[in-house]
C-alpha positions in Angstrom: 84.4 -94.8 32.7 81.0 -96.4 32.1 78.8 -97.4 35.0 75.8 -99.6 34.3 72.8 -99.9 36.7 69.7 -102.1 36.5 66.8 -99.9 37.9 63.1 -99.8 37.9 61.9 -97.6 35.0 58.5 -97.0 33.4 57.6 -99.8 31.0 58.0 -97.5 28.0 61.7 -96.7 28.9 64.2 -99.4 28.1 67.4 -97.5 29.0 69.0 -94.1 29.1 72.4 -92.6 29.7 73.6 -89.6 31.7 77.1 -88.1 31.9 77.9 -87.2 35.5 80.0 -84.3 36.8 83.1 -86.5 36.9 82.8 -87.3 33.2 81.5 -90.9 33.8 78.7 -92.3 31.6 75.9 -93.8 33.6 73.8 -96.3 31.7 70.5 -97.0 33.4 68.8 -100.2 32.1 65.1 -101.1 32.9 65.4 -104.1 35.2 61.9 -105.3 34.1 62.7 -106.0 30.5 63.9 -109.3 29.0 67.6 -110.1 29.0 67.9 -109.9 25.2 66.0 -106.6 25.1 68.3 -105.3 27.9 71.4 -106.2 26.0 70.1 -104.5 22.8 69.3 -101.4 24.9 72.8 -101.5 26.4 74.4 -101.7 23.0 72.2 -98.8 21.8 73.3 -96.7 24.7 77.0 -97.5 24.1 76.5 -96.4 20.5 75.4 -93.0 21.8 78.5 -92.8 24.0 80.9 -93.8 21.2 79.2 -91.3 18.8 79.8 -88.5 21.2 76.1 -87.8 21.5 76.4 -86.9 25.2 79.4 -84.6 24.6 79.2 -81.0 23.5 76.1 -78.9 23.5 72.8 -80.5 24.6 70.7 -82.1 21.9 67.5 -80.3 20.8 65.5 -83.2 22.2 65.7 -86.9 22.8 63.3 -87.4 19.9 65.6 -85.5 17.4 68.7 -87.4 18.6 67.0 -90.8 18.4 65.7 -89.9 14.9 69.2 -89.1 13.7 70.7 -92.2 15.3 68.1 -94.6 13.8 68.3 -93.1 10.2 72.1 -93.1 9.7 
């Protein structure tokens, strides 16, 4: 299951996803960004879920994971 929440985040953070103890994916979207930007951020987070980026061993760092995702 995917749960999406609009929350207050720092201006530099558009969105992030966490997997909870029940196996649900929780997508947190910055409520202070424009609708179009929020939709792109949502799709980006879904790509991480579909690629299995949150499954298995933890990534070395968010920066490494994002680098791999953006250069495929």
